[in-house]
C-alpha positions in Angstrom: -8.7 -5.0 16.6 -6.8 -4.0 13.5 -8.1 -6.9 11.4 -11.7 -6.9 12.6 -13.1 -5.4 9.3 -11.6 -8.4 7.3 -13.1 -11.0 9.6 -16.5 -9.2 9.5 -16.3 -9.3 5.7 -15.6 -13.0 5.7 -18.4 -13.7 8.1 -20.8 -11.7 5.9 -19.6 -13.6 2.8 -20.1 -17.1 4.3 -23.9 -17.1 4.1 -23.6 -16.4 0.3 -22.5 -20.1 -0.2 -26.0 -21.2 0.9 -27.5 -18.6 -1.4 -25.4 -19.9 -4.3 -26.4 -23.5 -3.6 -30.1 -22.6 -3.5 -29.9 -20.9 -6.9 -28.0 -23.8 -8.5 -25.0 -21.6 -9.6 -22.7 -23.1 -12.1 -19.4 -24.6 -10.8 -16.2 -25.0 -12.9 -13.8 -27.9 -12.5 -10.1 -26.8 -12.7 -7.5 -29.4 -13.6 -3.8 -29.0 -13.2 -2.2 -26.0 -11.5 -4.8 -23.8 -9.7 -2.9 -20.7 -10.5 -2.9 -18.9 -13.9 0.2 -18.4 -15.9 2.4 -15.3 -15.8 3.0 -15.1 -19.5 0.8 -13.3 -22.1 1.3 -13.9 -25.8 -0.4 -10.8 -27.3 -0.6 -7.1 -26.6 -3.2 -5.6 -29.0 -2.3 -2.1 -27.9 1.1 -2.3 -29.5 -0.2 -2.8 -33.1 -3.9 -2.1 -32.8 -4.4 -5.6 -34.3 -4.3 -9.2 -33.2 -0.6 -9.9 -33.5 1.6 -12.0 -31.3 4.5 -10.5 -29.4 6.8 -12.5 -31.6 5.5 -10.6 -34.6 5.8 -7.2 -32.9 8.9 -5.2 -33.8 8.9 -3.4 -30.5 9.6 -4.1 -26.8 6.3 -4.8 -25.0 5.7 -6.1 -21.4 2.3 -7.4 -20.4 1.5 -7.6 -16.6 -1.3 -10.1 -16.0 -4.1 -9.9 -13.4 -2.5 -13.0 -11.7 0.4 -10.9 -10.6 -1.8 -8.0 -9.6 -3.8 -10.3 -7.4 -0.8 -12.0 -5.9 0.7 -8.7 -4.9 -2.6 -7.3 -3.5 -1.9 -4.2 -5.6 -4.3 -1.3 -5.0 -2.7 1.3 -7.3 -1.3 1.3 -10.9 2.1 2.3 -9.4 2.2 -1.0 -7.5 1.6 -2.9 -10.7 4.1 -1.0 -12.8 7.0 -1.7 -10.4 7.1 -5.2 -12.0 8.7 -3.7 -15.1 12.1 -2.1 -14.4 11.8 0.2 -17.4 9.2 2.1 -15.4 10.3 4.3 -12.4 8.0 6.2 -10.1 7.9 10.0 -10.2 6.1 12.3 -7.7 3.0 10.9 -5.9 1.8 14.3 -4.7 -1.8 15.3 -4.5 -3.2 11.7 -4.6 -2.0 10.9 -8.1 0.9 8.9 -9.5 3.5 10.0 -12.1 5.8 7.5 -13.9 8.9 7.6 -16.1 9.2 5.0 -19.0 12.7 4.5 -20.2 13.5 7.7 -18.3 10.8 9.9 -20.0 7.8 11.1 -18.0 4.4 9.9 -19.1 2.0 12.7 -19.6 -1.4 12.6 -17.9 -3.1 13.5 -21.2 -1.0 11.5 -23.7 0.9 8.7 -21.8 -2.0 6.3 -21.0 -4.5 4.3 -22.8 -7.5 2.3 -21.7 -8.6 -0.4 -24.2 -6.8 1.7 -26.9 -8.5 5.0 -26.0 -6.4 7.8 -24.8 -7.2 8.2 -21.2 -6.9 11.3 -18.9 -4.9 9.9 -16.0 -4.5 12.8 -13.5 -5.6 10.4 -10.7 -4.9 7.0 -9.3 -6.3 4.4 -11.7 -9.0 1.9 -10.5 -7.0 -1.3 -11.2 -9.8 -3.6 -10.0 -11.4 -3.2 -13.4 -8.2 -4.4 -15.2 -7.3 -7.9 -16.5 -3.9 -6.8 -17.8 -1.5 -3.8 -18.2 0.5 -3.5 -21.4 3.7 -1.5 -21.3 4.4 -0.4 -24.9 7.9 1.0 -25.2 9.2 3.7 -27.5 7.3 6.4 -29.4 3.9 5.3 -30.5 2.5 8.4 -32.1 1.8 6.7 -35.4 -1.1 4.8 -33.9 -2.3 7.0 -31.1 -1.3 10.5 -31.9 0.4 12.8 -29.5 2.6 10.7 -27.1 6.0 10.8 -25.5 9.2 9.0 -26.5 9.2 6.6 -23.5 6.1 4.8 -24.7 2.5 4.2 -23.5 0.7 2.3 -20.7 -2.4 0.5 -22.0 -4.9 -0.6 -19.3 -6.9 -3.6 -20.6 -10.2 -3.9 -18.8 -12.1 -7.0 -17.8 -14.7 -8.1 -20.3 -18.1 -9.7 -20.0 -18.2 -13.5 -19.7 -20.9 -16.1 -20.4 -19.8 -18.1 -17.4 -21.5 -17.1 -14.2 -19.1 -15.1 -12.0 -19.6 -14.0 -8.4 -16.5 -13.1 -6.4 -16.4 -11.3 -3.0 -13.1 -9.9 -1.8 -11.8 -8.1 1.3 -8.4 -7.0 2.5 -6.8 -5.0 5.2 -3.4 -3.9 6.5 -1.7 -3.1 9.8 -3.0 0.5 9.8 -6.6 -0.7 9.7 -7.2 0.2 6.0 -9.9 -1.9 4.3 -11.0 -2.7 0.7 -14.1 -4.6 -0.2 -14.7 -5.8 -3.8 -17.4 -7.5 -5.7 -16.8 -8.9 -9.2 -19.8 -10.3 -11.1 -20.6 -11.4 -14.6 -22.5 -13.8 -16.8 -25.1 -14.3 -19.5 -28.3 -12.3 -19.4 -30.3 -14.6 -21.8 -30.5 -18.3 -22.7 -28.4 -18.1 -25.9 -25.6 -16.1 -24.1 -25.6 -13.4 -26.7 -26.1 -10.8 -24.0 -23.4 -10.7 -21.3 -22.2 -8.4 -18.6 -19.3 -7.7 -16.2 -19.6 -5.4 -13.2 -17.3 -4.3 -10.4 -17.9 -2.6 -7.1 -15.1 -1.3 -4.8 -15.2 0.5 -1.4 -11.8 1.4 0.0 -10.7 3.3 3.1 -7.0 3.9 3.5 -5.0 5.0 6.5 -1.5 6.0 5.5 1.7 5.7 7.5 2.4 9.4 6.9 1.3 12.0 9.4 0.4 15.7 9.5 2.0 18.2 11.8 -0.9 17.8 14.3 -0.3 14.0 14.5 -3.3 12.9 12.3 -2.6 10.2 9.8 -3.5 10.9 6.2 -6.6 9.1 5.0 -8.3 8.3 1.7 -11.9 7.2 0.8 -12.6 5.7 -2.6 -15.6 4.2 -4.3 -15.7 2.6 -7.7 -18.6 1.2 -9.8 -18.2 -0.2 -13.3 -20.4 -2.0 -15.8 -19.7 -3.5 -19.2 -22.3 -5.1 -21.4 -21.7 -7.1 -24.6 -24.4 -7.9 -27.2 -23.8 -10.2 -30.1 -26.4 -8.8 -32.5 -25.3 -11.4 -35.1 -22.4 -13.8 -35.4 -20.4 -11.0 -37.1 -21.5 -7.9 -35.1 -20.6 -7.2 -31.5 -21.7 -4.1 -29.6 -20.1 -3.3 -26.2 -21.2 -0.4 -23.9 -19.4 0.6 -20.8 -19.8 2.9 -17.8 -17.7 3.5 -14.7 -17.7 6.1 -11.9 -15.0 6.8 -9.4 -15.1 9.1 -6.3 -11.7 9.5 -4.6 -11.2 11.8 -1.7 -8.0 12.1 0.3 -6.0 14.3 2.5 -3.3 16.2 0.6 0.3 15.1 0.7 2.6 17.1 -1.7 5.7 15.2 -0.6 8.8 15.6 1.5 11.7 18.1 1.3 15.3 17.3 0.8 18.4 19.1 2.0 21.5 19.7 -0.1 22.9 16.3 0.7 19.8 14.5 -0.7 18.5 13.6 2.7 14.9 13.9 3.8 14.4 16.7 6.2 12.6 15.3 9.2 10.9 11.9 9.6 9.8 9.9 6.6 6.3 10.1 8.0 6.1 13.9 8.1 3.6 15.8 5.9 4.2 19.5 5.5 0.7 20.2 4.3 -2.0 21.1 6.8 -4.5 18.3 7.9 -7.5 20.2 6.5 -6.0 20.2 2.9 -7.7 17.7 0.6 -8.5 16.7 -2.9 -11.9 15.3 -4.0 -12.2 13.7 -7.4 -15.2 12.5 -9.4 -14.5 10.7 -12.7 -17.0 9.2 -15.1 -16.3 7.2 -18.3 -19.0 6.0 -20.7 -19.0 4.9 -24.3 -19.4 2.1 -26.8 -17.4 -0.1 -29.1 -18.6 -1.8 -32.3 -16.8 -4.7 -34.0 -18.0 -6.0 -37.3 -16.7 -8.7 -39.6 -17.3 -7.4 -43.1 -16.2 -10.7 -44.7 -13.6 -13.4 -44.1 -10.8 -10.9 -44.7 -11.9 -7.6 -43.4 -13.1 -6.3 -40.0 -14.0 -2.8 -38.8 -13.8 -1.5 -35.2 -15.4 1.7 -34.1 -14.9 3.2 -30.6 -16.2 6.2 -28.5 -15.4 7.2 -25.0 -16.4 10.3 -23.0 -14.5 11.0 -19.8 -15.4 13.8 -17.3 -13.0 14.6 -14.5 -14.0 17.1 -11.8 -11.8 17.9 -8.9 -11.9 20.2 -5.9 -8.4 20.8 -4.4 -8.3 22.7 -1.2 -4.6 23.4 -0.8 -2.5 24.6 2.2 0.3 25.0 -0.4 3.3 24.7 1.9 6.4 26.1 0.3 10.0 25.1 1.2 12.3 28.0 2.1 15.9 28.1 1.1 18.2 26.3 3.5 15.3 24.9 5.4 16.0 22.7 8.4 13.6 20.6 10.6 11.8 23.0 13.0 12.2 26.1 10.9 9.2 28.1 9.9 7.7 28.0 6.4 4.9 29.7 4.5 1.7 28.3 3.4 -0.4 30.0 0.6 -3.9 28.4 0.9 -6.3 28.3 -2.0 -9.5 26.5 -3.1 -9.6 25.3 -6.7 -12.0 23.5 -8.9 -10.8 21.8 -12.1 -13.0 20.4 -14.9 -11.5 18.2 -17.6 -13.5 16.7 -20.4 -11.8 14.2 -22.6 -13.6 12.7 -25.7 -12.0 10.1 -27.9 -13.1 8.4 -31.1 -11.6 6.0 -33.5 -12.3 3.8 -36.5 -10.1 1.0 -37.7 -10.3 -1.2 -40.8 -8.1 -4.4 -40.6 -7.7 -6.7 -43.6 -5.7 -9.9 -44.1 -5.0 -10.9 -47.7 -2.4 -12.0 -50.2 -1.1 -9.6 -52.7 2.0 -9.7 -55.0 2.9 -13.1 -53.7 3.1 -12.1 -50.0 0.8 -12.0 -47.0 -0.5 -8.6 -45.7 -2.2 -7.5 -42.5 -3.2 -4.0 -43.3 -4.5 -1.4 -40.8 -6.2 1.8 -42.0 -7.6 4.0 -39.4 -8.3 7.4 -37.9 -8.7 8.7 -34.4 -9.6 12.0 -32.8 -9.6 13.7 -29.4 -11.6 16.7 -28.0 -10.1 18.3 -24.9 -11.7 20.9 -22.6 -10.3 22.3 -19.3 -11.9 24.9 -17.0 -10.6 26.2 -13.7 -12.0 28.3 -10.8 -9.7 29.4 -8.0 -9.8 31.6 -4.9 -6.8 32.4 -2.8 -6.4 33.1 0.9 -3.9 35.1 2.8 -0.5 33.5 3.5 0.3 32.1 6.9 3.6 31.3 8.6 4.0 28.1 10.5 6.7 26.0 12.3 6.6 22.6 14.0 5.2 22.6 17.5 2.8 25.5 16.9 -1.0 25.0 16.7 -2.0 24.3 13.1 -3.5 27.3 11.3 -7.3 27.0 10.9 -8.7 26.3 7.5 -9.4 29.6 5.8 -13.0 30.6 4.9 -12.7 30.6 1.1 -14.8 28.9 -1.6 -13.9 28.4 -5.3 -17.5 29.1 -6.1 -16.9 32.8 -5.3 -14.6 33.0 -8.3 -16.6 34.8 -11.1 -14.0 34.4 -13.7 -13.4 31.1 -15.5 -10.1 30.2 -17.0 -10.6 27.7 -19.9 -8.6 26.0 -22.6 -9.7 23.6 -25.3 -8.4 22.0 -28.5 -9.0 19.0 -30.7 -6.8 16.9 -32.9 -7.2 14.1 -35.3 -5.0 11.7 -37.2 -5.1 9.2 -40.0 -2.8 6.3 -40.1 -1.8 3.2 -42.1 0.2 0.2 -41.1 1.1 -2.9 -43.0 2.6 -6.1 -41.6 4.0 -8.0 -44.6 4.9 -11.7 -44.3 7.3 -12.9 -47.0 7.8 -16.4 -45.6 8.2 -18.3 -42.3 11.5 -16.4 -41.6 11.0 -12.8 -42.7 8.4 -10.0 -42.0 8.4 -6.3 -42.5 6.1 -3.7 -40.8 5.8 -0.1 -42.0 3.4 2.8 -41.8 2.8 6.4 -41.3 0.5 9.0 -39.7 -0.7 12.4 -40.5 -1.7 14.4 -37.4 -3.3 17.8 -37.0 -4.0 19.7 -33.8 -6.5 22.6 -33.8 -5.8 25.1 -31.1 -6.3 28.8 -31.0 -2.8 29.5 -29.6 -0.8 26.6 -30.9 -1.9 24.9 -34.1 0.5 22.2 -35.3 0.6 19.3 -37.7 3.0 16.5 -38.3 3.8 13.4 -40.4 5.4 10.4 -38.6 6.9 7.3 -40.1 7.3 3.8 -38.7 9.4 0.9 -39.9 10.4 -2.5 -38.6 12.0 -5.7 -39.9 11.6 -9.1 -38.2 13.7 -12.3 -38.7 12.4 -15.6 -37.2 15.2 -18.2 -37.0 12.6 -20.6 -35.6 8.9 -20.5 -34.7 9.9 -19.7 -31.1 12.3 -16.8 -31.8 12.4 -13.3 -33.3 15.2 -10.8 -34.0 14.0 -7.3 -35.0 15.0 -3.8 -35.8 12.5 -0.8 -35.6 12.5 2.9 -36.1 9.7 5.1 -34.8 9.0 8.8 -34.3 6.8 10.8 -31.9 5.3 14.3 -31.7 3.9 16.3 -28.8 2.7 19.9 -29.3 3.0 22.3 -26.4 -0.2 23.4 -24.6 0.3 26.9 -25.9 2.7 28.9 -28.1 4.1 30.6 -24.9 4.7 29.5 -21.3 1.6 30.3 -19.4 2.5 30.2 -15.7 2.5 33.6 -13.8 4.5 32.0 -10.9 7.4 31.2 -13.3 10.2 33.7 -13.9 10.1 32.9 -17.6 6.3 33.4 -18.0 5.5 34.3 -21.6 8.5 32.5 -23.1 7.9 31.1 -26.7 7.7 27.3 -26.8 8.5 24.9 -29.6 6.8 21.5 -30.1 8.5 18.4 -28.7 9.7 15.8 -31.2 11.3 12.4 -30.6 12.7 9.4 -32.5 13.9 5.9 -31.5 16.0 3.1 -33.0 15.7 -0.3 -31.4 17.2 -3.7 -31.9 15.7 -6.6 -30.0 15.3 -10.3 -29.6 12.4 -12.5 -28.2 12.7 -16.2 -27.5 10.1 -18.7 -26.1 11.3 -21.7 -24.1 9.8 -24.4 -21.8 7.1 -25.4 -24.3 6.4 -21.8 -25.1 5.6 -21.0 -21.4 8.7 -18.8 -20.8 9.4 -15.7 -22.8 13.0 -14.2 -22.8 13.5 -10.8 -24.4 16.2 -8.2 -24.8 16.4 -4.8 -26.5 19.0 -2.1 -27.2 17.5 1.4 -27.7 18.5 4.9 -28.6 15.9 7.7 -28.0 16.3 11.4 -28.5 13.8 14.2 -27.7 13.9 17.9 -28.3 11.8 20.6 -26.7 11.3 19.2 -23.2 10.3 21.8 -20.6 12.6 21.8 -17.5 11.3 23.5 -14.3 13.4 24.1 -11.2 12.3 25.5 -7.8 13.8 28.9 -7.0 13.9 31.1 -4.0 12.5 34.4 -5.3 10.2 36.9 -3.7 7.8 37.0 -6.7 8.4 33.7 -8.6 8.4 30.0 -7.5 10.0 28.3 -10.5 12.3 28.8 -13.5 11.3 26.9 -16.7 13.6 26.5 -19.7 13.3 24.3 -22.9 15.9 21.6 -23.5 17.8 21.4 -26.8 18.0 17.6 -26.9 17.5 14.9 -24.3 19.0 11.5 -25.3 18.6 8.1 -23.6 20.6 5.1 -24.7 20.4 1.8 -23.0 19.4 -1.9 -23.0 16.9 -4.0 -21.2 16.4 -7.7 -20.5 13.3 -9.6 -19.4 12.0 -13.1 -18.5 8.4 -13.9 -18.0 6.6 -17.2 -17.5 7.2 -20.7 -16.1 10.7 -22.1 -15.3 9.0 -25.4 -14.6 5.7 -26.7 -13.4 6.1 -25.1 -9.9 8.3 -22.0 -10.4 7.0 -18.9 -12.2 8.9 -15.6 -12.6 8.5 -12.1 -14.0 11.9 -10.3 -14.1 13.5 -7.4 -15.9 16.7 -5.3 -15.9 17.4 -2.0 -17.6 20.4 0.3 -18.1 19.9 3.9 -19.2 22.6 6.4 -20.1 20.5 9.6 -20.1 22.0 13.0 -20.9 21.0 16.5 -22.0 22.8 17.3 -25.3 22.9 20.5 -27.3 21.6 22.5 -24.3 23.2 25.7 -23.0 21.9 25.3 -19.5 22.2 21.5 -18.8 24.7 20.2 -21.3 25.9 16.7 -20.2 23.6 16.6 -17.2 21.3 13.7 -16.3 17.5 14.3 -16.2 15.9 14.0 -12.8 14.7 10.7 -11.4 16.4 8.6 -14.1 18.5 5.8 -12.5 21.3 4.2 -14.5 20.3 0.7 -13.4 17.0 -0.7 -12.3 15.8 -4.3 -11.8 12.6 -6.1 -10.8 11.8 -9.7 -9.9 8.6 -11.3 -8.8 8.3 -15.1 -8.4 5.8 -17.7 -7.3 6.6 -21.3 -6.1 3.7 -23.7 -6.0 4.4 -26.0 -3.1 1.1 -27.8 -3.8 -1.9 -27.1 -6.0 -3.4 -25.3 -3.0 -0.4 -23.5 -1.5 2.0 -21.1 -3.1 4.8 -18.7 -1.9 5.8 -15.4 -3.5 9.0 -13.4 -3.2 10.1 -10.2 -5.0 13.0 -7.9 -5.1 13.0 -4.4 -6.6 16.1 -2.4 -7.2 16.5 1.2 -8.3 19.9 2.9 -8.7 20.9 6.3 -7.5 19.2 9.3 -9.2 19.5 13.0 -9.3 16.8 15.1 -7.6 17.5 18.2 -9.6 18.4 19.0 -13.2 21.7 20.7 -12.1 22.8 17.3 -10.7 23.8 18.7 -7.3 21.5 16.6 -5.2 21.4 12.8 -5.5 19.0 10.1 -4.0 20.6 6.9 -2.9 19.9 3.5 -4.5 17.7 1.0 -2.7 16.5 -2.6 -2.9 13.0 -3.5 -1.5 12.1 -7.1 -0.6 8.5 -8.3 -0.6 7.2 -11.7 0.3 3.8 -13.4 0.4 1.7 -16.6 0.4 -1.6 -17.8 -1.0 -3.7 -20.7 0.2 -6.9 -22.1 -1.4 -9.6 -23.7 0.6 -12.7 -25.5 -0.8 -16.0 -24.7 0.9 -18.6 -27.1 -0.6 -18.3 -26.3 -4.3 -16.8 -22.8 -3.8 -13.3 -21.5 -3.4 -11.9 -19.3 -0.7 -8.4 -17.9 -1.3 -6.5 -16.5 1.6 -3.5 -14.2 0.9 -0.9 -12.7 3.2 1.8 -10.3 2.0 4.7 -8.4 3.7 5.9 -5.4 1.8 9.3 -3.8 2.4 10.3 -6.8 4.6 13.6 -5.3 5.7 12.0 -1.9 6.6 14.2 -0.2 4.1 14.2 3.7 4.2 14.4 5.1 0.7 13.2 7.9 -1.5 11.1 7.4 -4.7 10.2 10.2 -7.2 9.7 13.9 -7.0 12.1 16.8 -7.0 13.7 18.4 -4.0 10.4 19.7 -2.5 7.9 17.1 -3.6 9.8 13.9 -3.1 8.0 10.7 -2.1 9.3 8.9 1.0 8.6 5.2 0.9 6.5 3.5 3.6 8.1 1.2 6.2 7.3 -2.4 6.6 3.6 -3.2 6.0 1.3 -6.2 6.1 -1.7 -7.1 4.0 -4.2 -9.8 4.6 -6.9 -10.7 2.1 -9.7 -13.2 1.5 -11.5 -13.8 -1.8 -14.6 -16.1 -2.0 -15.7 -17.3 -5.5 -19.2 -18.7 -6.0 
């Protein structure tokens, strides 16, 4: 009875139609195509202002909630595969790592949520999102410390005056279940007070298995609430709160041999079945938007994020020349991590004429306070090989650690940006940022410029050039990792710069956006860590001289006609280490030369639509020395959606097949933390809207 949880959810949801009728809930008449469009015209995260993509001198992709729902995505990684410029890194320890234009996105500086820097050391709760913006290239001028590949901005669902009550349930062939509730509406008669809330309960059974035959499992709960209050016509206050608990068995990934082949079955987990990670995340804060006058607005934002995690590790370690069935060592420990991430910003935006030209001026400042604390207790090592009884969980507890390792810092930045419109054809954007980090062991400051010029041959087209820089201080002045052979090595800050030439063109009555960009990015100071077989040390870390990525990308997003919609992208990257004595001419790990993504929907009728997708990733090196390579792969997904009307309500049924051809392939991770893709899988979902 694999699908019984879904049918139970539908049965429970059916009586709600009677409840809705008895309370005279509002119904909305939809004309034309039932499905929303794929194309989005703005990405506020790119410029921190309300500017169209055609006026943004930067490559930006916006993935709408329509695509997320069609794909029945449950993780941010499943969403980001729709943009070929993003490739997956390691998925070990119940989190996801991504590379953008070949550069890894940092947990602390690579992600935004509604413009706030967001600590992302866990799988993001995408049920709260209405869109995901992929902002490409260095963006330090507006957000401070960030990498050269770009940023991912998660745009959350906002309160609505219209009454909203949607129940959802989905399941897969392993018996996994997810139940969702999305509600919203006005809380008073004049609709000045509005809310949006989300509840999610998810239980996942993975295809991968521990050595004792148990399948890996995950248990997740999410609760979120956003409230808007229009104090006056010019003053809006928004408060938000969300809580996530996410507990899962540990899976640190598979191991590769010297030929780039997975050792053992793609389902095999080397960690012990008792290893787990348990995460509690809270976000709360407020945003204020005020129209000072017809020309000037001010926005103020605050968010406090607490992230607490217990990680009980078996810490399996791959020996040199390991083969299936060989013994290996586990080094168990119990660890507690406490991250606290506080962000603040204030932005003034003015639109006015000066010196005969139109200006959109942004003047702002933002700041971040960071704290990290760790408790850790180790157990004795154990030796294990396949076929033996699994070692019992050691009797250790992180609470017995009477020492606390902690680290904290804060940084702030002030920035200015001006978008100057000379006429219908020409625009120039420019700006700069001063940034200062205060840290006891690694103080640093920087000034970063930004420049772009845009030419519009028509209202539907843009050709642009842009230059941007980025800055990332190291966590400390020296390498702080006592399991690394270069522990104590002096570290320099990481710096980056990018030049980009691009074009954007809208077709089909502005419903289809075509885009292309050529980019050249360089970064200095990257830390490169390699696994080593040493009796005392586990890794060797060095600092690269220069890492340079040159390439181009193409994209198409929107409606081909009234029935066919697509989101597609293609990227080529020539990535190399330059000016580096250890890796000169080598390619960074997990950076494919070619990648492509396509997702499409064909509407057979207003009630029935079919989906098909193809995702290609070229071969990649698994190690910085470029001696081990992962093969290229293409994954095919298909799906269908059908809408039924029940009285005045809508029931949407979805059925998807992922990895239709049961392709065996490897995703991200190095040689001992590689992610092996799942085989063919099925998802069935129902969503009932009142």
